[in-house]
LUMGU-79672 format. One record per residue (C-alpha): residue number from 1; x, y, z. Coordinates in steps of 0.05 Angstrom, whole numbers. Layout:
BEGIN
+-------+--------+--------+--------+
| pator |     px |     py |     pz |
+-------+--------+--------+--------+
|   NUM |      X |      Y |      Z |
...
+-------+--------+--------+--------+
! end
This chain:
BEGIN
+-------+--------+--------+--------+
| pator |     px |     py |     pz |
+-------+--------+--------+--------+
|     1 |   2003 |   1441 |   2046 |
|     2 |   2028 |   1375 |   2073 |
|     3 |   2051 |   1321 |   2026 |
|     4 |   2073 |   1257 |   2061 |
|     5 |   2128 |   1280 |   2109 |
|     6 |   2150 |   1341 |   2068 |
|     7 |   2123 |   1411 |   2075 |
|     8 |   2118 |   1451 |   2011 |
|     9 |   2142 |   1523 |   2016 |
|    10 |   2087 |   1576 |   2012 |
|    11 |   2093 |   1649 |   2026 |
|    12 |   2035 |   1694 |   2047 |
|    13 |   2039 |   1768 |   2032 |
|    14 |   1988 |   1808 |   2072 |
|    15 |   1964 |   1880 |   2068 |
|    16 |   1940 |   1910 |   2134 |
|    17 |   1918 |   1977 |   2162 |
|    18 |   1965 |   1996 |   2219 |
|    19 |   1905 |   2007 |   2264 |
|    20 |   1872 |   1940 |   2248 |
|    21 |   1890 |   1867 |   2256 |
|    22 |   1850 |   1844 |   2197 |
|    23 |   1884 |   1835 |   2130 |
|    24 |   1855 |   1877 |   2074 |
|    25 |   1892 |   1841 |   2017 |
|    26 |   1923 |   1772 |   2015 |
|    27 |   1970 |   1742 |   1963 |
|    28 |   1999 |   1671 |   1963 |
|    29 |   2064 |   1655 |   1928 |
|    30 |   2107 |   1593 |   1918 |
|    31 |   2154 |   1619 |   1972 |
|    32 |   2213 |   1627 |   1925 |
|    33 |   2206 |   1699 |   1899 |
|    34 |   2212 |   1768 |   1928 |
|    35 |   2153 |   1800 |   1964 |
|    36 |   2168 |   1870 |   1938 |
|    37 |   2128 |   1862 |   1873 |
|    38 |   2065 |   1860 |   1916 |
|    39 |   2077 |   1930 |   1945 |
|    40 |   2043 |   1965 |   1886 |
|    41 |   1980 |   1922 |   1881 |
|    42 |   1969 |   1921 |   1956 |
|    43 |   1977 |   1996 |   1965 |
|    44 |   1925 |   2046 |   1942 |
|    45 |   1939 |   2118 |   1923 |
|    46 |   1952 |   2160 |   1985 |
|    47 |   1968 |   2100 |   2030 |
|    48 |   2034 |   2087 |   2064 |
|    49 |   2072 |   2021 |   2058 |
|    50 |   2111 |   2002 |   2121 |
|    51 |   2162 |   1947 |   2109 |
|    52 |   2228 |   1917 |   2130 |
|    53 |   2295 |   1913 |   2094 |
|    54 |   2271 |   1859 |   2047 |
|    55 |   2231 |   1913 |   2011 |
|    56 |   2290 |   1960 |   1999 |
|    57 |   2291 |   1976 |   1925 |
|    58 |   2310 |   2047 |   1907 |
|    59 |   2272 |   2043 |   1841 |
|    60 |   2210 |   2022 |   1881 |
|    61 |   2218 |   2084 |   1925 |
|    62 |   2222 |   2127 |   1862 |
|    63 |   2161 |   2093 |   1832 |
|    64 |   2118 |   2100 |   1895 |
|    65 |   2133 |   2174 |   1898 |
|    66 |   2109 |   2183 |   1826 |
|    67 |   2045 |   2145 |   1842 |
|    68 |   2027 |   2185 |   1905 |
|    69 |   2039 |   2123 |   1947 |
|    70 |   2079 |   2132 |   2010 |
|    71 |   2129 |   2088 |   2045 |
|    72 |   2164 |   2078 |   2112 |
|    73 |   2217 |   2025 |   2099 |
|    74 |   2277 |   2002 |   2138 |
|    75 |   2340 |   2001 |   2096 |
|    76 |   2407 |   1967 |   2107 |
|    77 |   2457 |   2006 |   2150 |
|    78 |   2511 |   1998 |   2097 |
|    79 |   2469 |   2030 |   2042 |
|    80 |   2505 |   2088 |   2008 |
|    81 |   2471 |   2153 |   2028 |
|    82 |   2485 |   2219 |   1993 |
|    83 |   2458 |   2277 |   2035 |
|    84 |   2419 |   2329 |   1997 |
|    85 |   2401 |   2369 |   2060 |
|    86 |   2397 |   2356 |   2135 |
|    87 |   2340 |   2371 |   2183 |
|    88 |   2351 |   2394 |   2255 |
|    89 |   2349 |   2340 |   2309 |
|    90 |   2327 |   2345 |   2381 |
|    91 |   2390 |   2325 |   2421 |
|    92 |   2349 |   2287 |   2474 |
|    93 |   2311 |   2246 |   2423 |
|    94 |   2323 |   2175 |   2399 |
|    95 |   2332 |   2206 |   2330 |
|    96 |   2405 |   2215 |   2311 |
|    97 |   2396 |   2233 |   2237 |
|    98 |   2341 |   2265 |   2195 |
|    99 |   2359 |   2284 |   2123 |
|   100 |   2338 |   2285 |   2051 |
|   101 |   2383 |   2236 |   2014 |
|   102 |   2395 |   2198 |   1950 |
|   103 |   2406 |   2123 |   1961 |
|   104 |   2454 |   2078 |   1924 |
|   105 |   2507 |   2094 |   1873 |
|   106 |   2513 |   2103 |   1798 |
|   107 |   2570 |   2052 |   1797 |
|   108 |   2523 |   1998 |   1826 |
|   109 |   2467 |   2021 |   1780 |
|   110 |   2420 |   2029 |   1840 |
|   111 |   2421 |   2105 |   1851 |
|   112 |   2353 |   2132 |   1868 |
|   113 |   2328 |   2186 |   1822 |
|   114 |   2285 |   2222 |   1874 |
|   115 |   2309 |   2242 |   1943 |
|   116 |   2278 |   2206 |   2002 |
|   117 |   2275 |   2227 |   2074 |
|   118 |   2321 |   2183 |   2116 |
|   119 |   2309 |   2179 |   2191 |
|   120 |   2361 |   2145 |   2235 |
|   121 |   2344 |   2126 |   2306 |
|   122 |   2373 |   2084 |   2362 |
|   123 |   2333 |   2037 |   2408 |
|   124 |   2359 |   1981 |   2454 |
|   125 |   2428 |   1982 |   2424 |
|   126 |   2405 |   1979 |   2352 |
|   127 |   2409 |   2033 |   2299 |
|   128 |   2350 |   2036 |   2250 |
|   129 |   2352 |   2072 |   2183 |
|   130 |   2282 |   2087 |   2156 |
|   131 |   2271 |   2114 |   2086 |
|   132 |   2205 |   2150 |   2074 |
|   133 |   2168 |   2195 |   2027 |
|   134 |   2131 |   2225 |   2086 |
|   135 |   2165 |   2292 |   2094 |
|   136 |   2114 |   2328 |   2138 |
|   137 |   2113 |   2277 |   2196 |
|   138 |   2161 |   2286 |   2253 |
|   139 |   2220 |   2239 |   2255 |
|   140 |   2192 |   2208 |   2319 |
|   141 |   2127 |   2192 |   2283 |
|   142 |   2165 |   2158 |   2227 |
|   143 |   2202 |   2115 |   2279 |
|   144 |   2135 |   2098 |   2313 |
|   145 |   2102 |   2079 |   2246 |
|   146 |   2159 |   2030 |   2233 |
|   147 |   2153 |   2001 |   2303 |
|   148 |   2079 |   1988 |   2292 |
|   149 |   2097 |   1941 |   2235 |
|   150 |   2124 |   1890 |   2285 |
|   151 |   2058 |   1888 |   2323 |
|   152 |   2023 |   1859 |   2262 |
|   153 |   2077 |   1807 |   2248 |
|   154 |   2072 |   1780 |   2319 |
|   155 |   1999 |   1763 |   2307 |
|   156 |   2022 |   1709 |   2260 |
|   157 |   2078 |   1681 |   2303 |
|   158 |   2045 |   1660 |   2369 |
|   159 |   2087 |   1613 |   2411 |
|   160 |   2142 |   1611 |   2358 |
|   161 |   2101 |   1574 |   2306 |
|   162 |   2137 |   1567 |   2239 |
|   163 |   2087 |   1607 |   2200 |
|   164 |   2120 |   1662 |   2159 |
|   165 |   2078 |   1722 |   2137 |
|   166 |   2106 |   1782 |   2102 |
|   167 |   2066 |   1844 |   2118 |
|   168 |   2056 |   1906 |   2078 |
|   169 |   2019 |   1958 |   2118 |
|   170 |   1978 |   2018 |   2098 |
|   171 |   1972 |   2079 |   2142 |
+-------+--------+--------+--------+
! end
């Protein structure tokens, strides 16, 4: 919305299917709050949320697992990870880590209650850490699902326009 020469801040939170470029759910906010509260209403039982580091909340990961909602979310590289068990990795893959972990710490009051699968992979000089509840997919498929997230964001940023859209994807 334009008012005189000032632009008011508005945030759009969109729900997409990874295979479609049409939003299935749209929420508008005042642009000041977090987008993570929209994960639950946008996601149906059995769907998978794909999101970036802004959606990293260990309690949210616990909650989604209890609701039969899945997630593929990038987490911060400095997140504390306690390994429960490790999966084998293909030495010629982009995957450098695949393990069941608890995230956070008791001291910081952010320790996850349920283990998540954490896939680490390296592309173009960048390490990515992806937390997921999808235990039966290959680590490479988890990495690909996260990569697909960026294809939908680019739809809303043609030519560098200053439109900001947060995307929550269902697969």
